[in-house]
C-alpha positions in Angstrom: -10.6 27.3 -8.5 -12.1 24.5 -6.5 -12.4 22.7 -3.2 -12.4 19.0 -2.8 -14.6 17.4 0.0 -14.7 13.9 1.3 -18.4 12.8 1.3 -20.5 9.7 1.9 -22.7 8.2 -0.9 -25.6 6.9 1.2 -27.2 5.0 -1.6 -24.1 2.9 -2.6 -22.6 3.1 0.9 -19.2 4.3 -0.2 -16.9 7.3 0.4 -16.5 9.7 -2.5 -14.6 12.9 -3.3 -16.7 15.9 -4.3 -15.0 18.7 -6.2 -16.9 22.0 -5.6 -16.2 24.6 -8.3 -15.4 27.9 -6.7 -15.5 30.7 -9.4 -12.8 33.4 -9.0 -14.2 36.7 -7.8 -15.1 39.4 -10.3 -16.2 37.1 -13.2 -18.8 38.4 -15.6 -21.9 36.3 -16.2 -20.5 35.2 -19.5 -17.2 34.1 -17.9 -19.0 32.3 -15.1 -21.0 30.4 -17.8 -17.8 29.5 -19.5 -16.4 28.1 -16.2 -19.5 26.0 -15.8 -19.0 24.6 -19.3 -15.4 23.9 -18.5 -16.4 22.0 -15.4 -18.8 19.9 -17.3 -16.1 19.3 -19.8 -13.9 18.1 -17.0 -16.5 15.5 -16.0 -16.9 14.3 -19.5 -13.1 14.1 -20.0 -12.5 12.0 -16.9 -15.6 9.8 -17.7 -14.0 8.9 -21.1 -10.9 7.6 -19.4 -10.6 4.0 -18.2 -7.1 3.7 -16.7 -6.0 2.4 -13.3 -3.9 5.5 -12.8 -6.5 8.1 -13.7 -9.2 9.2 -11.1 -12.7 7.9 -11.9 -15.8 10.2 -12.1 -19.1 8.9 -10.9 -21.6 11.8 -11.3 -22.1 15.5 -11.7 -24.4 17.5 -9.4 -25.7 21.0 -9.9 -25.8 23.4 -6.9 -28.5 25.9 -6.2 -26.6 28.5 -8.1 -26.0 26.3 -11.1 -22.3 25.6 -10.4 -21.4 22.0 -10.9 -20.1 19.6 -8.2 -18.2 16.6 -9.6 -18.4 13.3 -7.7 -15.3 11.3 -8.1 -13.8 8.2 -6.5 -12.2 8.8 -3.1 -8.6 7.6 -2.9 -7.1 7.3 0.6 -3.8 8.8 -0.1 -1.5 11.8 0.2 -0.2 13.8 -2.8 3.3 13.5 -4.1 3.7 17.2 -3.1 2.8 16.4 0.5 5.2 13.4 0.5 8.1 15.5 -0.8 7.3 18.3 1.7 7.1 15.8 4.6 9.8 13.3 3.7 12.1 15.0 1.2 13.0 14.0 -2.3 12.3 10.4 -3.4 14.9 8.0 -4.8 15.2 7.9 -8.6 13.8 4.4 -8.9 10.7 5.4 -6.9 10.3 8.5 -9.0 10.5 6.3 -12.1 7.7 4.1 -10.8 5.6 7.2 -10.2 6.5 8.7 -13.6 5.6 5.5 -15.4 2.1 5.4 -13.7 1.4 9.0 -14.5 2.7 8.5 -18.1 0.2 5.7 -18.5 -2.7 7.9 -17.4 -1.5 10.7 -19.7 -1.3 8.3 -22.7 -4.8 7.1 -22.1 -6.0 10.7 -21.9 -4.1 11.7 -25.1 -5.6 8.7 -27.0 -9.0 10.1 -26.0 -8.0 13.6 -27.3 -7.6 15.1 -23.9 -4.8 17.2 -22.5 -4.5 17.3 -18.7 -2.8 20.8 -18.7 -1.8 20.8 -15.0 0.5 17.8 -14.3 2.3 18.5 -11.0 3.1 16.8 -7.7 0.0 18.2 -6.0 -2.2 16.4 -8.6 -0.5 13.0 -8.2 -1.9 10.9 -5.4 0.0 8.0 -3.7 -2.6 5.7 -2.3 -2.1 3.8 1.0 -2.4 0.6 -1.1 0.4 1.8 -3.3 -1.8 2.9 -6.3 -0.7 6.0 -8.0 -3.5 8.2 -9.4 -3.4 11.3 -11.6 -6.2 13.5 -10.5 -7.7 17.0 -11.0 -8.4 17.1 -14.7 -10.0 20.4 -13.9 -7.9 22.1 -16.5 -8.2 19.4 -19.0 -9.9 20.2 -22.3 -10.6 18.2 -25.4 -7.6 19.0 -27.6 -9.9 19.3 -30.6 -11.9 22.1 -28.8 -9.4 24.8 -27.8 -12.0 27.6 -27.8 -13.2 26.9 -24.3 -10.3 28.6 -22.6 -11.6 31.2 -20.3 -11.3 34.6 -21.8 -8.2 36.5 -20.6 -7.0 33.7 -18.3 -4.2 31.2 -18.9 -4.8 28.5 -16.3 -1.9 26.5 -14.9 0.9 26.4 -12.4 3.8 28.5 -13.6 6.4 26.3 -12.0 5.1 23.3 -14.1 3.6 24.9 -17.2 5.3 24.1 -20.5 7.2 26.8 -22.4 5.0 26.7 -25.5 1.8 27.0 -23.4 3.2 29.9 -21.3 4.4 31.8 -24.4 1.9 30.9 -27.1 -1.0 29.3 -25.3 -0.4 26.0 -27.2 -2.1 23.0 -25.6 -1.3 19.5 -26.4 0.3 16.2 -25.4 3.8 17.6 -25.6 3.0 20.2 -22.9 1.8 17.4 -20.6 5.1 15.6 -21.2 7.1 18.7 -20.3 5.1 19.0 -17.1 5.8 15.4 -16.3 9.5 16.1 -16.7 9.2 19.0 -14.3 7.4 16.8 -11.9 10.1 14.1 -12.0 12.6 16.9 -11.4 10.7 18.0 -8.4 10.5 14.4 -7.1 14.2 13.9 -7.0 15.3 17.5 -6.3 12.6 18.7 -3.9 11.3 21.6 -6.1 10.5 22.2 -9.8 13.2 23.4 -12.2 11.7 26.9 -12.4 10.5 27.3 -8.8 10.8 31.0 -7.9 9.3 33.4 -5.3 6.6 34.7 -7.7 4.8 33.6 -10.8 6.4 36.3 -12.9 9.9 35.2 -11.8 9.0 31.6 -12.7 7.8 32.6 -16.1 10.9 34.8 -16.7 13.2 32.0 -15.8 11.2 29.6 -18.0 11.6 31.9 -21.0 15.3 33.0 -20.5 17.1 30.1 -18.6 17.9 26.6 -19.6 16.6 23.9 -17.3 19.0 23.4 -14.3 20.7 20.0 -14.0 19.0 17.4 -11.9 21.9 16.6 -9.6 20.2 13.7 -7.8 18.4 12.1 -10.7 21.0 9.4 -11.3 19.6 7.0 -13.9 16.6 9.3 -14.4 18.8 12.0 -15.9 18.1 11.1 -19.6 14.3 11.1 -19.0 14.3 14.4 -17.3 16.6 16.1 -19.8 14.6 14.7 -22.7 11.3 15.8 -21.3 12.5 19.3 -20.4 13.6 20.3 -23.8 11.9 23.7 -24.5 11.3 23.1 -28.2 8.5 20.5 -28.5 10.0 19.2 -31.8 13.2 18.2 -29.8 11.3 16.9 -26.8 11.2 13.1 -26.4 7.9 11.5 -27.1 5.8 9.2 -24.8 7.2 6.0 -26.3 10.8 7.1 -25.6 9.9 8.3 -22.1 8.2 5.0 -21.3 11.2 3.0 -22.6 13.7 5.0 -20.6 11.6 4.8 -17.4 11.3 1.1 -17.7 15.1 0.9 -18.2 15.5 2.7 -14.9 13.4 0.1 -13.2 14.9 -2.9 -15.0 18.6 -2.0 -14.9 21.2 -1.1 -12.3 21.1 2.3 -10.7 23.7 3.8 -13.1 23.4 6.8 -15.4 21.9 6.1 -18.9 22.9 7.7 -22.1 21.1 11.0 -23.0 17.8 10.6 -24.8 17.9 11.1 -28.6 16.5 14.2 -30.2 13.4 13.1 -32.2 13.5 13.6 -35.9 9.7 13.7 -36.2 7.6 16.8 -36.5 5.5 17.6 -33.5 2.0 16.1 -33.8 -0.7 18.7 -34.4 -2.6 19.7 -31.3 -5.9 20.0 -33.0 -6.6 16.3 -33.2 -6.4 13.4 -30.8 -3.0 11.7 -30.5 -3.2 8.2 -32.2 -2.6 5.2 -30.0 1.1 4.4 -29.8 2.6 1.5 -31.7 3.4 -1.5 -29.4 6.9 -1.9 -28.3 8.4 -5.2 -29.8 8.5 -7.8 -27.1 11.3 -10.1 -28.1 14.0 -7.8 -29.5 15.9 -5.5 -27.2 15.8 -1.9 -28.3 19.2 -0.4 -28.9 20.5 2.0 -26.3 19.6 5.6 -27.2 22.3 7.4 -29.2 24.4 9.8 -27.1 24.1 13.5 -27.9 27.1 15.2 -29.4 28.6 17.5 -26.8 30.1 19.8 -29.4 29.0 23.4 -30.1 25.3 23.6 -31.1 24.7 24.1 -34.8 23.8 27.5 -36.3 20.2 26.3 -36.8 19.9 25.4 -33.1 21.4 28.7 -32.1 18.9 30.5 -34.3 16.0 28.5 -32.8 17.2 29.4 -29.3 17.4 33.1 -30.2 13.9 33.1 -31.7 12.6 31.4 -28.5 14.1 34.1 -26.4 12.7 36.9 -28.5 9.3 35.3 -28.5 9.4 34.8 -24.8 10.3 38.4 -24.0 7.6 39.7 -26.3 4.8 37.9 -24.5 6.1 37.7 -20.9 4.8 41.1 -19.8 1.2 40.5 -20.8 1.3 37.0 -19.4 2.1 38.5 -16.0 -1.3 40.1 -16.1 -3.3 37.1 -17.1 -1.9 34.1 -15.2 -4.5 32.4 -13.0 -3.3 30.0 -10.3 -5.8 27.3 -9.4 -6.4 26.8 -5.7 -6.3 23.3 -5.6 24.5 -10.6 -29.1 23.6 -14.4 -30.2 21.2 -16.8 -28.6 22.7 -19.6 -26.6 21.5 -23.1 -27.6 18.8 -24.6 -25.3 19.3 -27.8 -23.4 15.6 -28.3 -22.7 12.7 -28.8 -25.1 9.6 -28.5 -23.0 9.8 -24.8 -22.2 9.6 -21.5 -24.0 10.6 -17.9 -23.7 7.5 -16.0 -24.6 8.3 -12.3 -24.2 8.6 -9.8 -21.4 6.9 -10.3 -18.1 3.4 -9.0 -17.6 2.9 -8.7 -13.9 5.2 -6.3 -12.0 3.4 -3.0 -11.8 1.5 -1.9 -14.9 3.9 -4.0 -17.0 7.4 -5.4 -16.5 8.7 -5.6 -20.0 12.3 -4.4 -20.2 13.6 -4.3 -23.8 16.2 -1.7 -23.1 19.8 -2.8 -22.6 21.4 -0.7 -19.9 25.1 0.1 -19.9 27.4 -2.2 -18.0 27.0 -2.0 -14.2 29.8 -0.4 -12.1 30.7 -3.8 -10.8 31.4 -5.0 -14.3 28.5 -7.5 -14.5 26.6 -7.6 -17.8 23.2 -5.8 -17.8 20.1 -8.0 -17.9 17.3 -8.0 -20.4 14.2 -10.1 -19.6 11.7 -12.5 -21.1 9.1 -14.7 -19.6 9.9 -18.4 -19.3 6.9 -20.7 -19.4 7.5 -24.2 -18.1 5.8 -27.3 -19.3 4.5 -27.8 -15.7 2.5 -24.6 -16.0 4.4 -22.0 -14.0 5.8 -18.8 -15.6 8.7 -16.6 -14.4 10.8 -13.7 -15.6 14.1 -14.9 -16.7 17.3 -13.2 -18.2 17.2 -13.5 -21.9 19.9 -15.5 -23.7 21.0 -17.4 -20.5 21.6 -21.1 -21.0 18.6 -23.2 -19.7 19.4 -26.5 -18.0 16.8 -28.8 -16.5 17.6 -30.9 -13.5 14.7 -33.2 -12.5 11.8 -30.7 -11.8 14.2 -27.7 -11.3 15.1 -25.3 -14.1 18.4 -23.5 -14.0 19.3 -20.4 -16.0 23.1 -20.0 -16.3 24.8 -16.7 -17.3 27.0 -17.3 -20.3 30.6 -16.8 -19.2 29.5 -15.6 -15.8 28.7 -16.9 -12.3 25.2 -15.7 -11.9 22.4 -18.3 -11.9 18.6 -18.5 -11.3 17.0 -21.7 -10.2 13.2 -22.1 -10.2 11.0 -25.1 -9.6 8.4 -26.9 -7.5 9.2 -28.5 -4.2 7.3 -30.8 -2.0 4.5 -28.9 -0.2 5.5 -27.7 3.3 3.3 -29.0 6.0 4.3 -26.3 8.4 6.3 -23.1 8.9 8.7 -22.4 5.9 11.1 -20.9 8.4 11.2 -24.2 10.3 11.7 -26.1 7.1 14.7 -23.9 6.0 16.2 -24.0 9.5 16.0 -27.8 9.4 17.7 -27.8 5.9 20.5 -25.6 7.3 21.1 -28.1 10.1 21.6 -31.0 7.7 25.2 -32.2 8.4 25.7 -32.5 4.6 25.5 -28.7 4.2 29.1 -28.2 5.3 30.3 -30.5 2.6 28.2 -29.0 -0.2 28.7 -25.4 0.8 32.3 -24.7 1.6 32.8 -21.7 3.9 29.1 -21.5 4.5 27.9 -18.4 6.5 24.3 -17.6 7.1 23.1 -14.0 6.4 19.5 -14.7 7.6 16.5 -17.0 7.6 13.3 -15.0 7.9 9.6 -15.2 7.1 8.4 -13.0 4.2 5.0 -11.8 3.1 4.7 -13.6 -0.2 2.0 -15.9 -1.7 0.3 -18.0 1.1 3.4 -18.7 3.2 7.1 -18.0 2.5 10.5 -17.7 3.9 13.9 -16.6 2.6 17.3 -18.2 3.3 20.2 -16.0 2.4 23.9 -17.1 2.8 27.4 -16.8 1.3 29.8 -19.7 0.5 32.8 -20.4 -1.6 32.1 -21.9 -5.1 34.1 -24.4 -7.0 36.2 -21.8 -8.7 37.2 -20.2 -5.4 34.7 -17.3 -5.9 32.7 -16.2 -2.9 29.0 -16.6 -3.9 26.0 -14.8 -2.4 22.7 -16.8 -2.5 19.1 -16.1 -1.7 16.5 -18.9 -1.7 12.8 -18.4 -1.3 10.6 -21.3 -0.4 6.9 -20.5 -0.7 3.4 -22.1 -0.8 0.9 -21.2 -3.5 -1.9 -23.6 -2.5 -2.4 -26.5 -0.1 -0.8 -28.8 -2.6 1.8 -26.7 -4.3 5.1 -25.1 -3.3 8.1 -23.7 -5.1 11.5 -22.4 -4.6 13.4 -19.5 -6.3 17.2 -19.3 -5.9 19.3 -16.4 -7.1 23.0 -16.7 -7.0 25.7 -14.0 -7.8 29.3 -13.4 -6.9 29.2 -11.8 -3.4 31.1 -8.7 -4.7 28.3 -8.1 -7.3 25.3 -8.7 -4.9 24.4 -5.0 -4.3 24.0 -4.3 -8.0 22.1 -7.6 -8.6 19.8 -7.8 -5.6 16.9 -6.1 -7.4 16.9 -8.9 -9.9 15.6 -11.3 -7.2 12.7 -8.9 -6.5 11.9 -8.8 -10.2 11.8 -12.5 -10.5 9.6 -13.0 -7.4 7.2 -10.2 -8.4 6.7 -11.7 -11.9 6.4 -15.4 -10.8 3.0 -17.1 -11.5 2.4 -20.7 -10.3 0.8 -23.4 -12.3 -2.9 -24.1 -11.7 -3.2 -26.2 -8.6 -4.3 -29.8 -8.9 -8.0 -30.4 -8.8 -7.7 -33.0 -6.0 -5.2 -35.0 -4.0 -3.8 -35.5 -0.6 -1.6 -33.2 1.3 2.1 -33.7 0.7 5.0 -32.9 2.9 8.3 -31.2 2.3 11.3 -33.1 3.6 14.3 -31.0 4.6 16.8 -30.8 1.8 14.7 -32.9 -0.6 13.2 -32.0 -4.0 11.8 -35.4 -4.9 8.3 -36.5 -5.6 5.6 -35.6 -3.1 4.9 -38.2 -0.4 1.2 -38.8 -0.3 -0.7 -38.6 2.9 -4.1 -40.0 3.9 -4.8 -36.8 5.9 -7.7 -34.8 4.3 -6.7 -31.5 2.9 -7.7 -28.4 4.9 -9.2 -25.8 2.6 -7.9 -22.7 4.3 -6.0 -21.2 7.3 -6.8 -20.3 10.8 -6.1 -16.7 11.6 -4.6 -16.7 15.1 -4.5 -13.5 17.1 -1.1 -12.7 18.7 -2.6 -11.3 21.9 -5.2 -13.9 22.6 -4.0 -17.1 20.8 -7.5 -17.4 19.6 -8.8 -17.7 16.1 -10.9 -15.3 13.9 -14.3 -17.0 14.0 -18.0 -16.6 13.2 -20.7 -18.1 15.5 -22.9 -19.6 12.8 -21.9 -20.2 9.2 -25.6 -20.5 8.3 -26.4 -17.0 9.4 -27.6 -14.5 6.7 -25.6 -11.5 5.7 -23.9 -9.8 7.4 -22.2 -12.1 9.9 -20.5 -10.6 12.9 -16.8 -11.6 13.6 -15.3 -12.6 16.9 -12.3 -14.5 18.3 -12.8 -18.0 19.7 -10.8 -21.0 20.8 -8.9 -22.5 17.8 -10.4 -26.0 17.1 -10.0 -28.5 14.3 -13.7 -29.3 14.3 -14.6 -25.6 13.5 -13.3 -25.5 10.0 -16.6 -24.0 8.7 -16.1 -21.2 11.3 -12.4 -20.6 11.2 -10.7 -21.7 7.9 -10.1 -18.6 5.8 -8.7 -18.5 2.2 -6.9 -15.6 0.5 -8.0 -14.7 -3.0 -5.8 -13.3 -5.8 -8.1 -10.2 -5.6 -6.9 -9.7 -2.0 -10.2 -10.9 -0.6 -10.2 -13.0 2.6 -13.0 -15.6 2.4 -14.9 -18.0 4.5 -17.6 -20.3 3.0 -17.8 -18.2 -0.2 -18.3 -14.9 1.6 -15.8 -12.1 2.2 -14.3 -10.0 5.0 -15.8 -6.5 4.7 -15.7 -3.2 6.4 -19.3 -2.3 7.5 -20.8 0.3 5.1 -17.3 0.7 3.5 -16.5 3.1 6.2 -13.2 4.8 6.7 -14.0 5.6 10.3 -12.0 4.2 13.2 -14.0 1.7 15.1 -16.2 0.5 12.2 -17.1 -3.1 12.5 -15.5 -5.9 10.3 -18.1 -8.3 9.1 -18.5 -11.3 6.7 -20.8 -10.7 3.8 -21.4 -11.3 0.1 -18.3 -10.7 -2.0 -18.4 -7.6 -4.3 -14.6 -7.0 -5.1 -14.7 -3.5 -3.7 -11.6 -2.1 -1.9 -13.6 -2.4 1.4 -13.2 -6.2 0.9 -9.5 -6.1 0.1 -7.0 -6.9 2.8 -3.2 -7.3 2.8 -1.3 -9.2 5.5 1.8 -7.1 5.9 5.2 -8.0 7.3 4.1 -6.8 10.7 1.3 -9.5 10.6 -1.4 -6.8 10.3 -4.4 -7.2 8.1 -4.7 -3.8 6.4 -7.9 -2.8 4.5 -7.2 -1.3 1.1 -10.1 1.2 1.4 -9.6 2.7 4.8 -5.9 1.9 5.4 -6.8 0.7 8.9 -6.0 -2.6 10.6 -8.3 -5.5 11.7 -8.2 -5.4 15.5 -9.9 -7.0 18.5 -12.3 -4.5 20.2 -10.8 -3.1 23.4 -7.7 -5.3 22.9 -9.8 -8.1 24.3 -8.5 -11.7 24.6 -11.6 -13.6 25.8 -13.8 -15.8 23.7 -16.4 -13.8 21.9 -14.5 -10.5 21.7 -15.6 -8.5 18.6 -13.6 -7.3 15.6 -13.3 -3.8 14.3 -10.9 -1.6 12.3 -8.4 0.6 14.1 -5.6 2.9 13.0 -2.6 0.6 12.5 -0.2 0.7 15.4 3.3 -0.8 15.5 3.7 -3.6 18.0 0.0 -3.8 18.9 -0.6 -7.6 19.5 -4.4 -7.2 19.2 -3.8 -6.2 15.6 -1.5 -9.0 14.7 -2.6 -12.3 13.1 -0.8 -15.4 11.9 -1.9 -17.9 9.4 -1.9 -21.5 10.6 
C-alpha cells in the first residue's frame, strides 16, 4: 500500500526517505479518504516517538491528488528479510540483539498508545553503522482510536499477524509481541512459524496448529515459545521478554528454562500501555520457573477448544478481507576506595544483566554483572560477588572457589605502537620464569579506543591448571592508558570468551588530566609515569598506506569548507595534520570536523573540513581494515584516482578490501 523513495532534501542538504501512499484499486471515495486519514495518523504516530530504534518522521507533503507523502529519515541499510534471504538464518545471539532493539522501539510506541501492527523482518532495518531500526508504522494506529480501520479490510502480513488480530480484529501491544516472536523465529529458522504458500493457508495453520519448535533457537527458545503463545493472557509480557533477551546476551549460549505463564490479566487495548516498572539493578532476578510438562489441565484444554471453534468460525470470511501491504552471599571486600554501583550502562541500548543463567556446559558458574567504579575515576563491568583485591594501581576480581580472574587498571602511557610494546614485554627474559609453559596465541592490533593491541597466550598456573589469558593494552588519551586482563582455565575459554568482550565494551576511562607531559610505557612495567619534557601532541597524523603521506589541509585559516589533500608528513604542520577522534565519532582538526560534501551518499563526493554539526555525515569509524567509514553513506575515505603525490584530493568511494588508497594509520 506504499512505495518508498530515496530523495534529497535540498534545503537541509540531506538524504531522506519518502513514503508514497498508493491506494489499492477499487476504493470508494470514502475509503480513499479513510486511507488518507490513516496515513496522517501514521505520521503523527511516528512523530510522537523518540527512540533510537524507531524511524524518525520529518514532514508530510500532500500530492496533487491529496494523497500524503511522508518524509522520513533515510537509513542506509538492508532489511532483516533481505539479510535472511541473502545470508541465511542469523545466530541466536545476533537475533537477541535485534529483538532487544525492536522491543525497545515497541515499548516506546506502546507507552505512547501506539500499536505497530506489522512487525516483521521486512520492516526491520539493519544499518550499515550497526543501528537497528523498526520502520513502516504505516499500519500503526493509536490504540485508543480503533475505529480508523479501513472498512472491510484487515491489514497485515498473515505469516506474522497475531492470532487474536486475525480472528477477532483485536489490536494491542500483545499482538505486537506475538509478531516479534514470529520475527525472532524467522531470524533463526529462515521463515516464519506459519509461512505457507498462500494467505489462507497461513491463517488456517495459525488457527488450527500449535507453533512449530524453533530447532535452531538455542538460548532464544524460551523467548520465542513465550511470545508465540496464542492466548494473550498466557503470552509473556515485554518485561519478561526483555529480561530473557538480555540473559541470552549476558550468559553462555545454552538453553534457558521455559518462560513462565503470566498470572496477570491482559491489559485493555483501549488505553495506552503504562510505562513499565524499572528492573531492579542490584538484585539478580530468579530464573524463570520451568513449565510443568504434565498433561494440560481441563481449563487449558477448554480454552484451546474454544480457540479452535472461534478460529474456524471466522476463517472463511477472513479469507475474503485480508489485505497484504506492498511494502548466594556477598564476599567481603578487601578494598575501600571503590564501589559496585549496578549494571553496566553502555554495551548496546543497556548492558544490565540481572538474570542468572543456568550453569554452563563446561561446569563454570554463570556470571551476573555490576559496574565497578574505581576511586581513580574509571568504571568497568565486573562479575558480581567476586572478591576484589587491589595491587598498587591494578584492581583484581577473583572468582570465589574458581580460577577465573579479571584485572583492570591504568598503565604508563604508550609512546608508540601498542603491538610493539606488547612484543617487547613478551621478549622479556623474565617471562619464562613467571609464565611456566608459556605459549603465544597471538599479538595483534585491535580497533579500540585511540590505539590498542591484544596479547593472548596460555600457560600453566600454580595449581597445574592450564590457563588462557587475554590482555588488552590501550590508549584513551595522550596521557592515559589502561590494561584489561581476562584469565580463565583453558578448557573453559570458549564458554567465557564473550565475557572479555562485555568488559571492554562497557569500560569507561577516567577523565584525562588537564595538563602534563607525555609519559612513556616501559615494557613489563606498571609503575608511576616517567615525566618527559617533550610537549604533548594534541592529535594524530593520518598516514595513507599507499602514499606514506598525511591527511592535510593547505591553510588552517581558510573559511568553511576546507578541501582535503595528502601531503608530506611533517612535525611542523601540526595545525594542518594533527587529527583528534571524538566520542561522537567525529574526526576533528582545529575545532572543525571531517564531513561529506552536502551529506551525499554518492560515490566520488568530496570529503571536506567544515563546522561540526554531529550529523551522520560527520561520523567516521576506523575499522580493522584501517578504513575510515562514513556512518551516513557507508563509503570509505579515499585518495582521488588512487593518487600518491603531494596535493592529491580526498573523496568517498565504495569500500574495497585491500585498497591501499583507502587505508589510513594513526601516528
